[in-house]
N, C-alpha and C positions, 0 to 999 in steps of 0.2 A: 533379720527383719528389715533393716535399712536397705540391704541389697535387694530383697524381694520387692520392696516398695519402689525402688528405683527402676527395676525391670518392668513392673506393671505401668509405671508412669510413662516410660519410654514406649512401651507397646501401645498405650493409649494415644500417645502423640503420633505414632506410626499409623494407627487406624484413622486418626483425624486427617493426617496429611493425604493418605490414600483416598479418603472420602472426598476431600477437596478436589483432588485430581479428577475424580469421577464426576461429581455433581457440578463443579464450577467450570470444567473444561470439556470433558468427553461427552457425557450424556446429553446435556442441553444442546449440543451442536451435532448430534447424530453420529458421534464416533463410537466405534465398538471397543470395549475393553478386551483384555485377553484372559486366558486361563478359565477357571470355573466361572468367574464373573462375566467373561465374554460369552461363554456358552449360555449363561443365564439371560444376558441381554438379548442374544439371538433368539432364544426360546420365547422370551417375553414379547419380542417384535412379531414372531410368527403366530403365537397363540393369544396375545393381548392379555396377559396376566401379569400380576405384580412381580417385578424383577427380584425382590427380596425373597419371595417364596422359592423361585427357581434357584436362587443362589444357594439356599440351604439344601435343596434337593440334590443339586449337581455336586455339592461338596461332600456328600455322604460317602461315595466310593473312595475319594482321596483321604477322608478321615479314617476309613477302615485301613487303608494303607499305612497311615500314620500310627494307628494303634499297634500294628504288627512290626513296624520298622523303627519307630522312635520311642522315646521314653513316655511313661504315663503322664508325667508332669507336663511335657511338651505337648502331648495330645490334648490335655485339658486346657492348657493355655491357648492352643490353636483353635479348639472348638469354641471357646469363649470369644476369641478374637473374630472369628468368622461370623458368629451370631451378632456380635457388636457391630461389625461392619454392615451387616444386612439391616440391622435396626436403624443405624445412622443414615444409610442410603434411603431408607423408606421415609424417615421423618425430616431429613435435612432439606433446607430450602435455600441453598446458596443460589445466587443469581449468576448467570454467565457474564463474564467481564469482557469478552471479546468474541468476534465471529471470524477473526483471521485464522484460517485453517492451519497455517504454519505455526503460529503461536500456540494454538490449541494442542497441536501434536507435541511441541517441545515442552511446554510447561505442564501439560497433562502428564506426560511421561516423567518429567522431573519430580512432580509431587508423588506420583504413584511409586516410582523407583525408590525415592527417599523413604516413603512410608513402609514399603515392603522390606527394604534393607534394614530399617530400624527394628522392625518386629522380628525378623529372622535373627538378627544379632542378639536379641534378648530371649531367644528360645521359643518363638511362636511364629506362625505363618498366617497370612490373610487369604490365601487362595490355594486351591488344590494343586495347581501347577508348581507352586513353591514346595509343597510336600513332595511331589514327584521330583523336583529339582534337588532337594536335599537328599532324597533316596538315591538318585543317580550319582550325585556328587560324592556321597559317602562310599559308593562301590566302584565307580569308574573314574572319579576325579574330574569329571566335566563340570565347568562352572555352573552355578545355579542360574545365572543370567542367560547363558547359552541354551540350557535346557528349556527355560521358559520361552525364549525366543523361537526355538524350533517348534515347540508346542503351539505357539500362537500363529506362526506362519501357516501351519496346517489348518488351524481354525479360521484364519483370514481367507484362505483359499476357498473354504466352504462358504464363508460370508460373501465373497465376490460372486459366487454362483447364485446364492439365494437372495442377496440384498443389492449391493452395488459395488462395482470395481473400485470406484473412487473412495468410498468409505473404507474398503479393505486396504487400499494403498496408504491412506492417511493413518489408519490404525496400525499398520506395520511400521510406519515411520515413528509413531508414538512409542511403540515397544522396542524399537532400536534404541531410543533415548532411555526408556525404562530399564532395558537390559544393561546398558552401560552404567547407569546410576546404581543399579543393584550390585554389579560387580565392584564398583568403586566403594560402596558401603561395606560389602561383605569381604571381598578379597583384600581390601585394605586392612580388614580385621584379620583375615587369614594370611598374614604376611610373615615371612620368615627372615631371620638374620643369622649370620654365622658369627661365632665367637672363637677367638684364639686367646687363651689365658695362660700367662706365665706367672707363676707364684712360687713362694718358698714353701707353701703348704698345698701342693697339688692333689695329694691323696684325699685330704679332708674336703677340699672344694669339689673334687670329683664325686665323692660319696654324697655330698649334700645336693649337688645338681641332679643326681639320679633320684634321691629320696624326696626332696622338696619340690623341685621344678618338674620332675618326671620326664626328663629328656635323656636321650642317649648321648654318650660321650666317646671320644677316641683320645687315647693318650699316646704321645710319641716323644722320643728323646731328642733334645736339642744338644748338639755336641759342644756348644759354647758360644761366646759372642761378647759384645761390649754393650753396656747399658749405663744407666744413671749412677749405679754404684761401681762402675769400672768393669774390669774383666769378669765375665760370667763363666761359671763352671757348668758342667753338664746338668741339664734340668729336664724335668718332665713338662711337656706342654699339653694343655687340654684343648681339644677341638670339639665344638658342639654346634648344633643348629636348634634354635628355639623360636617359638611363635613370638611375634613382636609384642603381643599383649603381655608377655611374661618378662619383657626386657628390664623394666624397673625393679621387679621383684628379684631378678637374677643378679643385677648389680648390687642391690642391697644385701643379698645373701653372701656374695663374694666379699663385700666390704666388711661384713661382720667377722669373716675368717681371716682376711688379709687385706688391710687397707692399702698396701703398697703393690698389690697385684697389677701386672701389666695386661691390659685387655685391648684386643683389636676387634672391632665390630665391622662387619662387611655385609653388603646386601647379597641375598640368595635369590637367584632368578627362578629356580625350580628344584624340587627334591623328589626323590623316589626311593621307597624302601626305608629301612632304618627305623629308628624310634624317635618320634617327636609328637608334640601335642597338636592335633588337628581338631579345632573346636567345632567345626561343622560336620561332625560325625556323631554316631549314636552315643559313644562314650564321651567325646569331647563336649557335646552340648550339655551333658550333665554338669560339667565344670562351670557353666554359666549360671547355674542355680544352686541353692544350698543343698549339700549332700544329704541324702536320706537313705537309711538302710533298706527302706521298703520301696525305693524307687526302682521298680522292675517292670518289664513288659508283661504284667499279669493283670487279669481283670480286677476292677475296683471291688 
């Protein structure tokens, strides 16, 4: 219950930050947003109808994709998040605080990226392009920020033709900032570290790493050496790669088995194949929410 409440509070904060970026920076100054929101703004400008209505209509195809590619819980949270963002955009009356176009681009992107990243980290999205980003990230490994950036570049090219080249250029600048902030928020979360573990109880630690942490391991033999307790005999050495979010849990697990285990932690720049926890995947996202036996991609 506490974990669920924390998730929804962070999602609410993400929605608020994204709405601040839109209403306080981008919309009052004539800047275009990206993704489904950007399409909604463009349609609103062309047909002179409420942007909130278009935001909900444009999001429908992406929500259909979410229904078939993500979990039911994430779909519901995303649906509620998008509806909440539409409502806040409609009723929010923040005043623009600057007309400096560079500041608008930088801080608008900063607020948007932080809001988007915060919601995605907690298992929800605010925009259809993020759903598309998660879908492609899960299957191709391309970062969510890059997917959103490419999506928006196409959108801004259309904007340049229909509205203004200047608006399109500043909007692209905004989303360069947004994409970087999203990557910082999310890929910092999807960060991996390597561990080399030398212990008197390697078999037990190895079993618990696989069972509790859910990571893959490799065991190899050390022919000997010298350590704190003098000459070392031949030992089994455990090598593993884990998600950084699991690092404290892993250390606690090892400590309960062998308080004197020798652990070397090192940064991992990239990984491919093998067995490790990737939270921004269909299965990994489930770990961000309380497990439920009924949590499947089936109709409600």
